[in-house]
N, C-alpha and C positions, 0 to 999 in steps of 0.2 A: 607490550605495545606493538602496534601494527608495523610491519616492515614494508608498507606500501612504498614503491619507488617514487621519486620525484617525477613530475609529469614531463613528457616530451612536449615540444611546441605543438599546440593544438591546431595543426594544419591538415591532418589526415583523420579519417574516421568516417562513420556513416553519413554525417551531414555533408561532407565533401563529395560523397558518392550519391547524393540526392535523396537520402533517407531522413525521416523525421518521426518523432513520436506523436501519433495522433491523439486527440482528446479522447477521454474514456467514453464519451457518448457517440463516437464514430462507430460504424458497424463492426461487429466482431465475427470471427470465424468460430471461436470457442473460448472457453474459460479453463484455465489450469489451476489445480489445487494440489495440496500434498496431504497425505493421510497421517493422523496422529499415531505414532508408534510408542513403544515403551521407552521412556527416557526420564531425565531428571525433571522435566517440565510436567509431564502428564502422569508419571508413576509407572510402575511395572505392569506387565501383563496380568490381568485380573483385578487390578486396582480400580475401585469405583470411580476415581477421578479420571482415569484413562477412558473408561466407558462413557462417562458424561461428555468428555471432549469429543469422542467419536460420534455420539449422538448430535452434538452441536454442529460439528463439521458436516455431518450428513444433512442436517436441516438446511444449511446454506447451499450445499451442492444440489439438493433436490429443488430448492427455490430457484436457483440459477438455471437448472435444466429445463424449467418451464419455458425459458426464453431462448436458449442456445445450447449447443453441445458442451459437455464438461468432460475433461480428462483429469483424473486423479492419479498422482504419482504415489504409490505405496512403497514402503521399504521392502527390501528383498525378503520374500517369503510371506509378506503381509497381504498380498493381493486377494487371496481367498477370503480372509477375515473381513477385508474392506468390502468385498462384494456382498457379504451377509448384511452389512449395515446399509450400504448405498443402494442396493436393489438394482433392477434392470435399467438400461438406457444411459448409463454413465460409463465411459471408458476408463479402464484401469490399466496402468502400466507399472512395472516394478523397477526400482533403482535403489542403490544404497542411499540411505536417508538418515539424518540425525533428528530433524525437527519438522514442523508442519506449517511454516509461515511462507507460503509460496510467493507472496508479494515481495519478500525480501531476499529469498534464496534463488528465486527464478530469474529469468532474463527480463529485460525491458524490451518489448517488441516495437519495431519500427516499420514504416511502410514507405515505399517510393515507387512511383509508377505502378506497375502491376506486381512488384516484388515485395518480399517479406525479409526483414533483417532483425537482428536482436543484439542489443548491447549486453554483454556479460560482465557485470561489475565484479570487482574483487569483494568477496564476502569473508568477514573475519569475526563473526559472532557479535555483531553490534558493538564493535570497538574492543574486541578481545576481552570480553567480560569473563571473570574468573569461573562463572558457572556454565558458560557456553561451550559447546563442542561443535565444531564445524568442519571436521576433516572430510566428511561426506557431502555435506550441504554445499560446500564451495564448488562442487562439480555439477550441481543441479542446473545451473544456468546453461551450461554447455549441453547437458543432456536434453533439456526441454527444447532448446533452440534447434538441436539436431532432429529431434522427433517431429518438430513443427516444420522442418524443411526450410528454416530461416538461415540467411547468411549471417554468420556470427562475427561480431567485433568484440575483442577483448579490451576492456578499458583498464588502465592502471589505477583508477580511482576506487577506493573502498567506499561503497555506497549501497543503499538498499532501495527497492521500489517504493517503500513507505516514506522515503525521504525526499520524494519529488512529486510534483503534480503540475500538469501542463494544460494549456488552453487549446493546443493544436494550432495556434496562430503565432507562435514564437515566444510565448511567455512561460516561465517555469517558477514555481514556488519552491524555495529551499529554506533550510534552517541553519543558522550559524553553528549550532552545537552538534550538527550531524556531519556535514561535509568537511567542516573545519575541526572536527574532533581530533586531538592529538593522538588518540589511540586508534583512530581510523587512518588518518592521513597526516602523519607527522611531517612538518616541514613545508607542507603545501600552503601557499598564500591564498588569500581570498580570490585574487585575480586568476591564479592558476586553476583553482577548483572550478570557478565559474566558466573559464574557457574550456575545460574538459567536458563539463556538463553540456555546453552549447555544441561542442564538436560531436558529442554522442547523440544528442536529442534533436538537433536541428533548431534549437531555440536561439534567440538573440537578446532576450531581456530576462534577467533574474530578479525576482523580488525576494529578498532575504528577510525572514522572520528572525527575531532575536533568540527565541527559544520555543520549546514546546510546553506541554502541560506538566504540572508539578509531579504527578505520580510517575511520569515517564522518566524521571531521574532517580527513581528508587532502584534497588538492586537488580530487578528484572526488567527494567525499562530499556527503551531504545535511545535515550538521551535526546529526545526531541523530534520524533518523526512528524512531518508536516501533515500527514493524511489523517491525523486525529484532531487537527487544529483548524485547517483551512483547505478548501478544494474548489477548483473551478466548476461551475454549473453551466456556464455558457461563456462565449467570448465576452470579456468585460464584466462578468458576474462571478462573485466568490461567495461560497457559504462559509461562515466562520463560527466556531464554537464560542459560546459565552457562558459565563458562570454568574447567575443573578445573585447568589448569596455572597454578601460582602465579607463574611467571615471565612470563606473558602479561599485558600491561597491562589487559586486560578482566577479569582475575580479580577485582580489587578493585571495579571498576565494577559487575560483575554481583552481587557480594555486597551492595553498597549498594542496588542496585535491588530485589533479592529481599527484603531486610530491609524496605525501604520498603513494598513490596507486601503483605508479610505483616502489616504493622501498619496497613493501609488497610482501609476499609470502602467498599462500593459505595453507589449511590443509595438502596438499600433497607435500608441499615444492616448488611448481611452482612459479616462478616470474609472476606477473600479467601483461597481455597485456591490456593496457588501450586504448579504442577507444573513442576519444573526440566527443561530440555532441554539436556543437556550438549553443548557445541560439538564438532564433529568433531575427531579427533585431529591432523589436519594444522594447522600453525600458520602456514606460509608458502607462497607460490606466487611463483615468479620473483623470489625474494629479498625479497619484501615480506610484511608481516603480512596475513592474510586475516580477514575478518569473517563467514566462513561461519556460517550460522545456520539451524536447523530451524524457528525461530519464523516465518520468512517463507514460510509455506505459504498455500495457497488452498483455501477450502471451496467446493464446488459441489454441485448437487443429487445427493445420494447418494454424493458422493466427497470425498476429500481429496487434493489434488495437492501432494506434499511434495518439498522440495529434497533432492537426493541429491548426494554429493560423492565417490563411489567410496571411501568411508571405512568403517572397521569400526563406527562408531556410526550409520550410516545405518539399519540394521535395528533398532537399539535405539530410535531416534526413531520409526520406523514403528510399532513395538510400542506405544509410548506413545500415539500417535494412534489406533491401533486400539482401545485401551482407552477413550480419551476419546470416540471416535465409533464405537461398535460396529455401528451400522447403516449405516456408510459404507465404501466401498472405498478403501483407501489406495494411491495410485499414486506411486511414486518416479520422479522425472524429474531427470536430471543437470543441475544448475544452475551448474556451475563456470564455464561460459562467460558466463552471465548475470551472475554475481558479478564476473567479470573486467571487465565493462563498467559496474559500479556499482550493481547491485541484485540482486533475487531474483525468485522466481515471483510473490509477492504484488505486487511492484513493477510487474509488466508486465500485470497483470489488474485489471479493475474490474467488480464485480457490478452488475447491474441487477435489483433485487429485484422480486418479484411483488406487485403491489398486492393487499392483502387477505391476504397471507401472514403467518404468525406466526413469532416467533422473536426 
């Protein structure tokens, strides 16, 4: 179980110093990623599964690099191998590393005036899961913040970047089963967790979803990350995962979440417009349910990098994003291998916003 301390009064922190987390569509200075190394998730060096993961991460890095700089953190001694895959034009730095989910192990960047700050959450392997190892990853937030030249704020909350999504205007999406997970934050109340989130992100209104997708509660899941379920696409506009098949357990889950969102207001009192993103038609892979989701996309300067699944609904989802972001180029990248390892494109990327940018 997590040993996360009970929170202090949420009176100090980056928000009190004038920092906030901008929306993902605000201008970026760069994107951060982490490189898949030999571990229990991907397999040992030379394992075909590890090679497939590296090709999948490379495809995302190259897609993002079309729009903005990319820095990849590779494990100690892994930089040269990473370069062979990634090719030119992508920055590579080395640091001790357990896994490759930069959204979760990295910092959450903040801006204020012309300055850059970063919240360094406590990371404990998605709730101290018995398969997870995080002795190295728990330091990556501080490492990346330092390399970026950001002012670092250490939060006592166990949290991951995949567990939050903001509109840049005061609203944050959260999930009851993540921030209030007893294996993440034992003893924290709803009010304490929300106050700490606001103190770190500069938000004032939290919309709590009851849970995440069904597969996310399996052995290797995150227990309900919001970034596979719902995400802001503009102030007052949310994209939400839906499962059209009534026999799939996510069918009712998604109906409940969409209904909740449609009855919610944001920090400025606007009723939310919910844009539904139907799940791919495929329901299983290798005999197991999949949680393939188009919500788990990544916005970069002038672009949208969107999960693809070799599915008839890929182009339908791309069309929705083209309408939502008419000034951005939508790039589909096959994400099946990433999902097979426990996440999606949003899960392996982390934006560093441009100080003074708007959004």
